[in-house]
C-alpha positions, 0 to 999 in steps of 0.5 A, a space after each residue: 368991632 366990626 368987619 375990618 377990625 382986630 378979627 379980620 387979621 386972625 388966620 382962624 376967620 380966614 380959615 373959615 371963610 375959605 371952608 364956607 366957600 368950600 374951595 377945593 385944595 388947589 384954589 386953596 392953596 393958591 390962595 395961601 400963596 398969594 396971602 403969603 407973597 403979599 405977606 397980608 396981615 389981615 388974611 381975611 381980607 383978601 375975600 373983600 378987597 379986589 384989587 389983592 386978587 387983581 394984582 395976583 392975576 397979573 402977576 401970576 406965575 401961569 396962565 392956570 393960576 391966573 384963569 383960576 384967580 380970574 374966576 375967583 375974581 369974577 365970583 366974588 366981586 363982579 356983579 
């Protein structure tokens, strides 16, 4: 059905993509918090929709979180 089909919302896909990116526990926990904060019905979209990370960077609770989110954004979405 494609990337934006029903399976993109499945938590297992999100978890699999996290494993694929070999995220450390700190970053995984941060992404989990972003997914929860924005109540993302399709959590795997965090890897393909740059606006989510941009918004999370703007609203980050600390400079460390902001920097970690910025690094992810630059790695995944900047050329």
